[in-house]
BALUMDREN-968358 format. One record per residue: residue number from 0; residue in one letter; x, y, z of N, C-alpha, C in turn. Coordinates in nm, 4 decimals. Example, Ala and Ser with C-alpha at 12.3 -4.5 7.8 and 13.67 -1.06 7.14 Angstrom:
<pts>
{pos->0 code->a n.px->1.3190 n.py->-0.5690 n.pz->0.7800 ca.px->1.2300 ca.py->-0.4500 ca.pz->0.7800 c.px->1.3200 c.py->-0.3300 c.pz->0.7800}
{pos->1 code->s n.px->1.2850 n.py->-0.2250 n.pz->0.7080 ca.px->1.3670 ca.py->-0.1060 ca.pz->0.7140 c.px->1.2900 c.py->0.0030 c.pz->0.7870}
</pts>
This chain:
<pts>
{pos->0 code->m n.px->9.5100 n.py->10.4425 n.pz->9.7318 ca.px->9.5786 ca.py->10.5994 ca.pz->9.7283 c.px->9.6393 c.py->10.6062 c.pz->9.7080}
{pos->1 code->k n.px->9.7262 n.py->10.4510 n.pz->9.7883 ca.px->9.8238 ca.py->10.4725 ca.pz->9.8193 c.px->9.9470 c.py->10.4257 c.pz->9.7385}
{pos->2 code->e n.px->9.9094 n.py->10.3267 n.pz->9.6266 ca.px->9.9886 ca.py->10.3017 ca.pz->9.5447 c.px->9.9618 c.py->10.4098 c.pz->9.3255}
{pos->3 code->r n.px->9.9077 n.py->10.4914 n.pz->9.3876 ca.px->9.8563 ca.py->10.5795 ca.pz->9.2911 c.px->9.9569 c.py->10.7509 c.pz->9.3206}
{pos->4 code->i n.px->9.9949 n.py->10.7145 n.pz->9.4269 ca.px->10.1129 ca.py->10.8370 ca.pz->9.5249 c.px->10.1919 c.py->10.8069 c.pz->9.4534}
{pos->5 code->k n.px->10.2016 n.py->10.6981 n.pz->9.4819 ca.px->10.3403 ca.py->10.6707 ca.pz->9.4449 c.px->10.4000 c.py->10.6601 c.pz->9.2531}
{pos->6 code->q n.px->10.2749 n.py->10.5735 n.pz->9.1978 ca.px->10.3147 ca.py->10.6086 ca.pz->9.0451 c.px->10.2901 c.py->10.7282 c.pz->9.0605}
{pos->7 code->v n.px->10.2730 n.py->10.8938 n.pz->9.0676 ca.px->10.2955 ca.py->11.0004 ca.pz->9.0454 c.px->10.4000 c.py->11.0250 c.pz->9.1170}
{pos->8 code->r n.px->10.4956 n.py->10.9530 n.pz->9.2116 ca.px->10.6092 ca.py->10.9723 ca.pz->9.2374 c.px->10.7210 c.py->10.9937 c.pz->9.1172}
{pos->9 code->k n.px->10.6810 n.py->10.8155 n.pz->9.1191 ca.px->10.7735 ca.py->10.7425 ca.pz->9.0145 c.px->10.7456 c.py->10.8192 c.pz->8.8798}
{pos->10 code->q n.px->10.6368 n.py->10.8398 n.pz->8.8695 ca.px->10.6175 ca.py->10.9415 ca.pz->8.6947 c.px->10.6891 c.py->11.0270 c.pz->8.6775}
{pos->11 code->i n.px->10.7555 n.py->11.0938 n.pz->8.8063 ca.px->10.7772 ca.py->11.2461 ca.pz->8.7376 c.px->10.9055 c.py->11.2428 c.pz->8.8431}
{pos->12 code->r n.px->10.9463 n.py->11.1177 n.pz->8.8612 ca.px->11.1382 ca.py->11.0301 ca.pz->8.8760 c.px->11.1661 c.py->11.1565 c.pz->8.9517}
{pos->13 code->l n.px->11.0859 n.py->11.1215 n.pz->9.0759 ca.px->11.1286 ca.py->11.2084 ca.pz->9.2440 c.px->11.1532 c.py->11.0940 c.pz->9.3122}
{pos->14 code->t n.px->11.2140 n.py->11.1348 n.pz->9.4298 ca.px->11.2348 ca.py->11.0331 ca.pz->9.5464 c.px->11.1893 c.py->11.0749 c.pz->9.5922}
{pos->15 code->q n.px->11.0862 n.py->11.0051 n.pz->9.7611 ca.px->11.0396 ca.py->11.0475 ca.pz->9.8399 c.px->11.0541 c.py->11.1308 c.pz->9.8968}
{pos->16 code->a n.px->11.1994 n.py->11.1899 n.pz->9.9043 ca.px->11.2574 ca.py->11.3577 ca.pz->10.0460 c.px->11.1920 c.py->11.4915 c.pz->9.9068}
{pos->17 code->a n.px->11.2239 n.py->11.4199 n.pz->9.7292 ca.px->11.1993 ca.py->11.5795 ca.pz->9.6369 c.px->11.0767 c.py->11.5571 c.pz->9.5914}
{pos->18 code->f n.px->10.9893 n.py->11.4625 n.pz->9.6493 ca.px->10.8280 ca.py->11.4916 ca.pz->9.6075 c.px->10.7651 c.py->11.5022 c.pz->9.7601}
{pos->19 code->a n.px->10.8134 n.py->11.4638 n.pz->9.8285 ca.px->10.7876 ca.py->11.5750 ca.pz->9.9900 c.px->10.7967 c.py->11.7020 c.pz->10.0261}
{pos->20 code->k n.px->10.9332 n.py->11.7719 n.pz->9.9370 ca.px->10.9863 ca.py->11.8829 ca.pz->9.9428 c.px->10.9139 c.py->11.9594 c.pz->9.8745}
{pos->21 code->r n.px->10.8460 n.py->11.8805 n.pz->9.7430 ca.px->10.7073 ca.py->11.9617 ca.pz->9.6246 c.px->10.5982 c.py->11.9622 c.pz->9.6856}
{pos->22 code->v n.px->10.5323 n.py->11.9196 n.pz->9.8045 ca.px->10.4486 ca.py->11.9195 ca.pz->9.8452 c.px->10.4332 c.py->11.9887 c.pz->9.9879}
{pos->23 code->g n.px->10.5371 n.py->12.0354 n.pz->10.0532 ca.px->10.5556 ca.py->12.0957 ca.pz->10.1471 c.px->10.5365 c.py->11.9600 c.pz->10.2662}
{pos->24 code->v n.px->10.5769 n.py->11.8696 n.pz->10.2493 ca.px->10.6025 ca.py->11.7434 ca.pz->10.4210 c.px->10.7033 c.py->11.6918 c.pz->10.4129}
{pos->25 code->t n.px->10.7380 n.py->11.6291 n.pz->10.5353 ca.px->10.8613 ca.py->11.5606 ca.pz->10.5430 c.px->10.8571 c.py->11.4247 c.pz->10.4303}
{pos->26 code->r n.px->10.9916 n.py->11.3689 n.pz->10.4281 ca.px->10.9567 ca.py->11.2051 ca.pz->10.3522 c.px->10.9052 c.py->11.1035 c.pz->10.4484}
{pos->27 code->d n.px->10.9076 n.py->11.1060 n.pz->10.5969 ca.px->10.8716 ca.py->11.0541 ca.pz->10.6176 c.px->10.7378 c.py->11.0816 c.pz->10.6580}
{pos->28 code->v n.px->10.6509 n.py->11.1739 n.pz->10.5727 ca.px->10.5019 ca.py->11.1860 ca.pz->10.5333 c.px->10.4271 c.py->11.1164 c.pz->10.4182}
{pos->29 code->v n.px->10.5725 n.py->11.1066 n.pz->10.3393 ca.px->10.5534 ca.py->11.0694 ca.pz->10.2106 c.px->10.5555 c.py->10.9319 c.pz->10.2216}
{pos->30 code->a n.px->10.6258 n.py->10.8796 n.pz->10.2632 ca.px->10.6395 ca.py->10.7289 ca.pz->10.2864 c.px->10.5066 c.py->10.6701 c.pz->10.3507}
{pos->31 code->s n.px->10.4394 n.py->10.7489 n.pz->10.4864 ca.px->10.3350 ca.py->10.6842 ca.pz->10.5213 c.px->10.1833 c.py->10.6973 c.pz->10.4010}
{pos->32 code->w n.px->10.2203 n.py->10.8093 n.pz->10.3282 ca.px->10.0747 ca.py->10.7910 ca.pz->10.2555 c.px->10.0717 c.py->10.6847 c.pz->10.1245}
{pos->33 code->e n.px->10.2395 n.py->10.6628 n.pz->10.1424 ca.px->10.2955 ca.py->10.5436 ca.pz->9.9891 c.px->10.2854 c.py->10.4299 c.pz->10.1022}
{pos->34 code->n n.px->10.2562 n.py->10.3759 n.pz->10.2296 ca.px->10.2698 ca.py->10.2689 ca.pz->10.2362 c.px->10.1183 c.py->10.2296 c.pz->10.3161}
{pos->35 code->g n.px->10.0372 n.py->10.3531 n.pz->10.3150 ca.px->9.8665 ca.py->10.3411 ca.pz->10.3412 c.px->9.8686 c.py->10.3664 c.pz->10.4937}
{pos->36 code->r n.px->9.9723 n.py->10.3597 n.pz->10.5864 ca.px->9.9399 ca.py->10.4239 ca.pz->10.7330 c.px->9.8342 c.py->10.5373 c.pz->10.7381}
{pos->37 code->v n.px->9.8498 n.py->10.6628 n.pz->10.6353 ca.px->9.8100 ca.py->10.7816 ca.pz->10.6654 c.px->9.7428 c.py->10.8146 c.pz->10.5518}
{pos->38 code->e n.px->9.6394 n.py->10.9253 n.pz->10.4965 ca.px->9.6055 ca.py->10.9020 ca.pz->10.3345 c.px->9.6213 c.py->11.0316 c.pz->10.3458}
{pos->39 code->p n.px->9.6729 n.py->11.1649 n.pz->10.2516 ca.px->9.7329 ca.py->11.2926 ca.pz->10.2658 c.px->9.5738 c.py->11.3800 c.pz->10.2961}
{pos->40 code->p n.px->9.5914 n.py->11.4730 n.pz->10.3480 ca.px->9.5298 ca.py->11.5779 ca.pz->10.3593 c.px->9.4693 c.py->11.6044 c.pz->10.1959}
{pos->41 code->e n.px->9.3128 n.py->11.6286 n.pz->10.2297 ca.px->9.2505 ca.py->11.7159 ca.pz->10.0786 c.px->9.3249 c.py->11.8450 c.pz->9.9947}
{pos->42 code->a n.px->9.4069 n.py->11.8944 n.pz->10.1421 ca.px->9.4574 ca.py->11.9926 ca.pz->10.0440 c.px->9.6046 c.py->11.9799 c.pz->9.9758}
{pos->43 code->v n.px->9.6149 n.py->11.8437 n.pz->10.0088 ca.px->9.7183 ca.py->11.7829 ca.pz->9.9818 c.px->9.7167 c.py->11.7349 c.pz->9.8482}
{pos->44 code->i n.px->9.6363 n.py->11.5883 n.pz->9.8611 ca.px->9.5769 ca.py->11.6016 ca.pz->9.7204 c.px->9.5231 c.py->11.6635 c.pz->9.5833}
{pos->45 code->r n.px->9.4443 n.py->11.8138 n.pz->9.6013 ca.px->9.4808 ca.py->11.8914 ca.pz->9.5180 c.px->9.5784 c.py->11.9411 c.pz->9.4748}
{pos->46 code->l n.px->9.6350 n.py->11.9759 n.pz->9.6073 ca.px->9.7880 ca.py->12.0186 ca.pz->9.5072 c.px->9.8975 c.py->11.9025 c.pz->9.4033}
{pos->47 code->i n.px->9.8586 n.py->11.8025 n.pz->9.4057 ca.px->9.9253 ca.py->11.7050 ca.pz->9.3264 c.px->9.8481 c.py->11.7000 c.pz->9.2233}
{pos->48 code->c n.px->9.7167 n.py->11.6958 n.pz->9.2518 ca.px->9.6724 ca.py->11.6922 ca.pz->9.1220 c.px->9.6311 c.py->11.8196 c.pz->9.0188}
{pos->49 code->r n.px->9.6967 n.py->11.8964 n.pz->9.1099 ca.px->9.6645 ca.py->12.0753 ca.pz->9.0265 c.px->9.8202 c.py->12.0618 c.pz->8.9479}
{pos->50 code->e n.px->9.8876 n.py->12.0137 n.pz->9.0423 ca.px->10.0633 ca.py->12.0692 ca.pz->9.0239 c.px->10.1199 c.py->11.9500 c.pz->8.9025}
{pos->51 code->q n.px->10.0300 n.py->11.8475 n.pz->8.8963 ca.px->10.1040 ca.py->11.7421 ca.pz->8.8007 c.px->10.0074 c.py->11.6973 c.pz->8.6893}
{pos->52 code->g n.px->9.8849 n.py->11.7690 n.pz->8.6760 ca.px->9.7911 ca.py->11.7644 ca.pz->8.5722 c.px->9.7269 c.py->11.6142 c.pz->8.5957}
{pos->53 code->i n.px->9.7004 n.py->11.5352 n.pz->8.7378 ca.px->9.6706 ca.py->11.4703 ca.pz->8.7467 c.px->9.4944 c.py->11.5062 c.pz->8.7870}
{pos->54 code->s n.px->9.4159 n.py->11.3739 n.pz->8.7096 ca.px->9.2707 ca.py->11.3608 ca.pz->8.7464 c.px->9.2587 c.py->11.3640 c.pz->8.9245}
{pos->55 code->y n.px->9.1567 n.py->11.4566 n.pz->8.9799 ca.px->9.1429 ca.py->11.4256 ca.pz->9.1396 c.px->9.1325 c.py->11.2674 c.pz->9.1351}
{pos->56 code->e n.px->8.9702 n.py->11.2178 n.pz->9.0326 ca.px->8.8888 ca.py->11.1232 ca.pz->9.1141 c.px->8.9628 c.py->11.0274 c.pz->9.0950}
{pos->57 code->w n.px->9.0902 n.py->11.0152 n.pz->8.9719 ca.px->9.2102 ca.py->10.8675 ca.pz->8.9702 c.px->9.2353 c.py->10.8983 c.pz->9.1087}
{pos->58 code->l n.px->9.3209 n.py->11.0174 n.pz->9.1586 ca.px->9.4478 ca.py->10.9465 ca.pz->9.2428 c.px->9.3692 c.py->10.9861 c.pz->9.4085}
{pos->59 code->r n.px->9.2259 n.py->11.0190 n.pz->9.3795 ca.px->9.1692 ca.py->10.9908 ca.pz->9.4955 c.px->9.0819 c.py->10.8677 c.pz->9.5232}
{pos->60 code->d n.px->8.9742 n.py->10.8464 n.pz->9.4002 ca.px->8.9340 ca.py->10.6623 ca.pz->9.3947 c.px->8.9735 c.py->10.6080 c.pz->9.2782}
{pos->61 code->g n.px->9.0561 n.py->10.6388 n.pz->9.2294 ca.px->9.0868 ca.py->10.5351 ca.pz->9.1163 c.px->9.0144 c.py->10.5400 c.pz->8.9999}
{pos->62 code->i n.px->8.9452 n.py->10.6087 n.pz->8.9746 ca.px->8.8369 ca.py->10.6289 ca.pz->8.8305 c.px->8.9507 c.py->10.6703 c.pz->8.7293}
{pos->63 code->a n.px->8.9137 n.py->10.6202 n.pz->8.5970 ca.px->9.0750 ca.py->10.6618 ca.pz->8.5785 c.px->8.9356 c.py->10.7246 c.pz->8.4434}
{pos->64 code->p n.px->9.0396 n.py->10.8167 n.pz->8.4036 ca.px->9.1784 ca.py->10.7935 ca.pz->8.3825 c.px->9.2512 c.py->10.9055 c.pz->8.4225}
{pos->65 code->m n.px->9.3765 n.py->10.8543 n.pz->8.4422 ca.px->9.4688 ca.py->10.9081 ca.pz->8.4838 c.px->9.4744 c.py->11.0861 c.pz->8.4629}
{pos->66 code->s n.px->9.5086 n.py->11.1197 n.pz->8.3986 ca.px->9.5191 ca.py->11.2816 ca.pz->8.3568 c.px->9.4366 c.py->11.3350 c.pz->8.3716}
{pos->67 code->a n.px->9.4351 n.py->11.4532 n.pz->8.3440 ca.px->9.3516 ca.py->11.6026 ca.pz->8.4441 c.px->9.2886 c.py->11.6016 c.pz->8.2954}
{pos->68 code->p n.px->9.1863 n.py->11.6843 n.pz->8.2026 ca.px->9.1104 ca.py->11.7352 ca.pz->8.1056 c.px->9.2206 c.py->11.8143 c.pz->8.1101}
{pos->69 code->a n.px->9.2818 n.py->11.8589 n.pz->7.9359 ca.px->9.3823 ca.py->11.9640 ca.pz->7.9446 c.px->9.2757 c.py->12.1193 c.pz->7.9618}
{pos->70 code->e n.px->9.1315 n.py->12.1343 n.pz->7.9549 ca.px->9.0898 ca.py->12.2850 ca.pz->7.9910 c.px->9.1024 c.py->12.2200 c.pz->8.1577}
{pos->71 code->t n.px->9.1235 n.py->12.1264 n.pz->8.2637 ca.px->9.1564 ca.py->12.1979 ca.pz->8.3485 c.px->9.2531 c.py->12.2397 c.pz->8.3278}
{pos->72 code->v n.px->9.3269 n.py->12.1108 n.pz->8.3825 ca.px->9.4565 ca.py->12.1489 ca.pz->8.3617 c.px->9.4857 c.py->12.3434 c.pz->8.3305}
{pos->73 code->l n.px->9.4444 n.py->12.3497 n.pz->8.2340 ca.px->9.4918 ca.py->12.5362 ca.pz->8.1537 c.px->9.3672 c.py->12.6197 c.pz->8.2875}
{pos->74 code->v n.px->9.3073 n.py->12.5760 n.pz->8.2922 ca.px->9.1908 ca.py->12.6963 ca.pz->8.4132 c.px->9.2819 c.py->12.6707 c.pz->8.5643}
{pos->75 code->d n.px->9.2913 n.py->12.5578 n.pz->8.5949 ca.px->9.4141 ca.py->12.5765 ca.pz->8.7011 c.px->9.5477 c.py->12.6866 c.pz->8.7258}
{pos->76 code->k n.px->9.5928 n.py->12.6721 n.pz->8.5782 ca.px->9.7497 ca.py->12.7282 ca.pz->8.5654 c.px->9.6679 c.py->12.8471 c.pz->8.5570}
{pos->77 code->l n.px->9.5852 n.py->12.9037 n.pz->8.4564 ca.px->9.5074 ca.py->13.0637 ca.pz->8.4884 c.px->9.4712 c.py->13.1330 c.pz->8.6041}
{pos->78 code->e n.px->9.4165 n.py->13.0260 n.pz->8.7043 ca.px->9.3939 ca.py->13.0887 ca.pz->8.8484 c.px->9.4768 c.py->13.1345 c.pz->8.8945}
{pos->79 code->r n.px->9.6487 n.py->13.0082 n.pz->8.9115 ca.px->9.6942 ca.py->13.0657 ca.pz->8.9858 c.px->9.8085 c.py->13.2088 c.pz->8.9344}
{pos->80 code->i n.px->9.8300 n.py->13.2573 n.pz->8.8433 ca.px->9.8524 ca.py->13.3174 ca.pz->8.7501 c.px->9.7568 c.py->13.4093 c.pz->8.7883}
{pos->81 code->m n.px->9.6481 n.py->13.4521 n.pz->8.7635 ca.px->9.5496 ca.py->13.5469 ca.pz->8.7843 c.px->9.5386 c.py->13.5701 c.pz->8.9866}
{pos->82 code->s n.px->9.5697 n.py->13.4854 n.pz->9.0631 ca.px->9.6110 ca.py->13.5097 ca.pz->9.1837 c.px->9.7260 c.py->13.5532 c.pz->9.2267}
{pos->83 code->g n.px->9.8220 n.py->13.5176 n.pz->9.1564 ca.px->9.9167 ca.py->13.5559 ca.pz->9.2037 c.px->9.9745 c.py->13.6663 c.pz->9.2014}
{pos->84 code->d n.px->10.1217 n.py->13.7322 n.pz->9.2093 ca.px->10.1711 ca.py->13.8614 ca.pz->9.2971 c.px->10.1918 c.py->13.9016 c.pz->9.1337}
{pos->85 code->n n.px->10.2448 n.py->13.8631 n.pz->9.0026 ca.px->10.3012 ca.py->13.9350 ca.pz->8.9124 c.px->10.1986 c.py->13.9682 c.pz->8.7908}
{pos->86 code->e n.px->10.2127 n.py->14.1074 n.pz->8.8510 ca.px->10.1295 ca.py->14.2039 ca.pz->8.7816 c.px->10.1084 c.py->14.2301 c.pz->8.6264}
{pos->87 code->f n.px->10.2500 n.py->14.2082 n.pz->8.5580 ca.px->10.2828 ca.py->14.2250 ca.pz->8.4169 c.px->10.2492 c.py->14.0859 c.pz->8.3444}
{pos->88 code->v n.px->10.2498 n.py->14.0022 n.pz->8.4093 ca.px->10.2167 ca.py->13.8920 ca.pz->8.3704 c.px->10.0449 c.py->13.8980 c.pz->8.3374}
{pos->89 code->k n.px->9.9708 n.py->13.9244 n.pz->8.4548 ca.px->9.7776 ca.py->13.9013 ca.pz->8.4674 c.px->9.7703 c.py->14.0433 c.pz->8.3231}
{pos->90 code->a n.px->9.8577 n.py->14.1252 n.pz->8.3795 ca.px->9.7966 ca.py->14.2518 ca.pz->8.2611 c.px->9.8248 c.py->14.1695 c.pz->8.1273}
{pos->91 code->a n.px->9.9339 n.py->14.1090 n.pz->8.0518 ca.px->9.9388 ca.py->14.0992 ca.pz->7.9006 c.px->9.8316 c.py->13.9559 c.pz->7.9345}
{pos->92 code->l n.px->9.7972 n.py->13.9461 n.pz->8.0065 ca.px->9.6981 ca.py->13.7885 ca.pz->7.9911 c.px->9.5665 c.py->13.8501 c.pz->7.9468}
{pos->93 code->r n.px->9.5301 n.py->13.9326 n.pz->8.0335 ca.px->9.4036 ca.py->14.0684 ca.pz->8.0598 c.px->9.3707 c.py->14.1118 c.pz->7.8793}
{pos->94 code->e n.px->9.5427 n.py->14.1683 n.pz->7.8555 ca.px->9.5586 ca.py->14.2084 ca.pz->7.6833 c.px->9.5154 c.py->14.0670 c.pz->7.5354}
{pos->95 code->l n.px->9.5263 n.py->13.9941 n.pz->7.6056 ca.px->9.5195 ca.py->13.8673 ca.pz->7.4908 c.px->9.4365 c.py->13.8579 c.pz->7.5210}
{pos->96 code->i n.px->9.3527 n.py->13.8175 n.pz->7.6148 ca.px->9.1612 ca.py->13.8008 ca.pz->7.5938 c.px->9.0700 c.py->13.8893 c.pz->7.5314}
{pos->97 code->d n.px->9.1367 n.py->14.0712 n.pz->7.5114 ca.px->9.0558 ca.py->14.1129 ca.pz->7.5130 c.px->9.0914 c.py->14.1590 c.pz->7.3489}
{pos->98 code->m n.px->9.1509 n.py->14.0911 n.pz->7.2937 ca.px->9.2426 ca.py->14.1188 ca.pz->7.1585 c.px->9.1412 c.py->14.0658 c.pz->7.0796}
{pos->99 code->p n.px->9.1193 n.py->14.0872 n.pz->6.9761 ca.px->9.0284 ca.py->14.1601 ca.pz->6.8649 c.px->9.0553 c.py->13.9751 c.pz->6.8054}
{pos->100 code->t n.px->8.9402 n.py->13.9325 n.pz->6.7314 ca.px->8.9918 ca.py->13.8091 ca.pz->6.5957 c.px->9.0380 c.py->13.8732 c.pz->6.4889}
{pos->101 code->e n.px->9.0736 n.py->13.9806 n.pz->6.4635 ca.px->9.1074 ca.py->14.0328 ca.pz->6.3584 c.px->9.2726 c.py->14.0301 c.pz->6.3870}
{pos->102 code->a n.px->9.3090 n.py->14.0833 n.pz->6.5390 ca.px->9.3813 ca.py->14.0632 ca.pz->6.5349 c.px->9.4810 c.py->13.9958 c.pz->6.5153}
{pos->103 code->w n.px->9.4421 n.py->13.8620 n.pz->6.6391 ca.px->9.4624 ca.py->13.7136 ca.pz->6.5992 c.px->9.4983 c.py->13.7179 c.pz->6.4835}
{pos->104 code->e n.px->9.4232 n.py->13.7201 n.pz->6.3830 ca.px->9.4587 ca.py->13.7014 ca.pz->6.2103 c.px->9.5809 c.py->13.7174 c.pz->6.2062}
{pos->105 code->h n.px->9.5906 n.py->13.8390 n.pz->6.2163 ca.px->9.7354 ca.py->13.9150 ca.pz->6.2494 c.px->9.8427 c.py->13.8474 c.pz->6.2322}
{pos->106 code->i n.px->9.8592 n.py->13.7903 n.pz->6.3753 ca.px->9.9373 ca.py->13.7284 ca.pz->6.4396 c.px->10.0012 c.py->13.5632 c.pz->6.3901}
{pos->107 code->g n.px->9.8505 n.py->13.5420 n.pz->6.3883 ca.px->9.8857 ca.py->13.3221 ca.pz->6.2810 c.px->9.9248 c.py->13.4273 c.pz->6.1662}
{pos->108 code->v n.px->9.8965 n.py->13.4723 n.pz->6.0133 ca.px->9.9673 ca.py->13.4970 ca.pz->5.9468 c.px->10.1245 c.py->13.5185 c.pz->5.9641}
{pos->109 code->f n.px->10.1774 n.py->13.6050 n.pz->6.0477 ca.px->10.3296 ca.py->13.6732 ca.pz->6.1087 c.px->10.3728 c.py->13.5296 c.pz->6.1172}
{pos->110 code->v n.px->10.3095 n.py->13.4324 n.pz->6.2158 ca.px->10.3773 ca.py->13.3342 ca.pz->6.2487 c.px->10.3481 c.py->13.2150 c.pz->6.1370}
{pos->111 code->e n.px->10.2602 n.py->13.2207 n.pz->6.0409 ca.px->10.3007 ca.py->13.1484 ca.pz->5.9429 c.px->10.4257 c.py->13.2102 c.pz->5.8660}
{pos->112 code->r n.px->10.4169 n.py->13.3300 n.pz->5.8292 ca.px->10.5836 ca.py->13.4018 ca.pz->5.7691 c.px->10.7093 c.py->13.3414 c.pz->5.8475}
{pos->113 code->l n.px->10.6916 n.py->13.3449 n.pz->5.9560 ca.px->10.8032 ca.py->13.3427 ca.pz->6.0659 c.px->10.8815 c.py->13.1687 c.pz->5.9921}
{pos->114 code->y n.px->10.7519 n.py->13.0612 n.pz->6.0364 ca.px->10.8038 ca.py->12.9599 ca.pz->6.0492 c.px->10.8238 c.py->12.9316 c.pz->5.8569}
{pos->115 code->n n.px->10.7344 n.py->12.9312 n.pz->5.7652 ca.px->10.7905 ca.py->12.9497 ca.pz->5.6252 c.px->10.9563 c.py->13.0132 c.pz->5.5828}
{pos->116 code->a n.px->11.0297 n.py->13.1079 n.pz->5.6597 ca.px->11.1094 ca.py->13.1765 ca.pz->5.6055 c.px->11.2236 c.py->13.0544 c.pz->5.7191}
{pos->117 code->r n.px->11.1962 n.py->13.0234 n.pz->5.8422 ca.px->11.2916 ca.py->12.9271 ca.pz->5.8784 c.px->11.2997 c.py->12.8010 c.pz->5.7994}
{pos->118 code->q n.px->11.1619 n.py->12.7258 n.pz->5.7352 ca.px->11.1757 ca.py->12.5926 ca.pz->5.6753 c.px->11.2185 c.py->12.6435 c.pz->5.5035}
{pos->119 code->h n.px->11.3032 n.py->12.7601 n.pz->5.4571 ca.px->11.3460 ca.py->12.7934 ca.pz->5.3539 c.px->11.4848 c.py->12.8051 c.pz->5.3838}
{pos->120 code->k n.px->11.5627 n.py->12.8494 n.pz->5.5018 ca.px->11.6649 ca.py->12.8803 ca.pz->5.5772 c.px->11.7367 c.py->12.7238 c.pz->5.5075}
{pos->121 code->h n.px->11.7227 n.py->12.6258 n.pz->5.6204 ca.px->11.7813 ca.py->12.5044 ca.pz->5.5834 c.px->11.7389 c.py->12.4029 c.pz->5.4588}
</pts>
């Protein structure tokens, strides 16, 4: 796991200190994970996976692929939003979910018109 943690950190172009801050530990703790002295706790492994869109199986056990399925990333984001404090965003998502198919069709037509208008402008 030590190499995979380092790979994730380098992929997002963070120093050990910056990565440590992002996951709520010290730089020395990250260094100990990366050199294999200590394994991160389960909660941190899951946090890294959730925040970076990394497959849990890949980070934990090296089972490919590295990236989490798009659906998993989306569900994680929705769960964070819906358990958060921003009532406006939660209400907006609820309304979007409850929109009838006809409303989505109208939105699609509207967006297509905007796109076409922009294309004709250039």
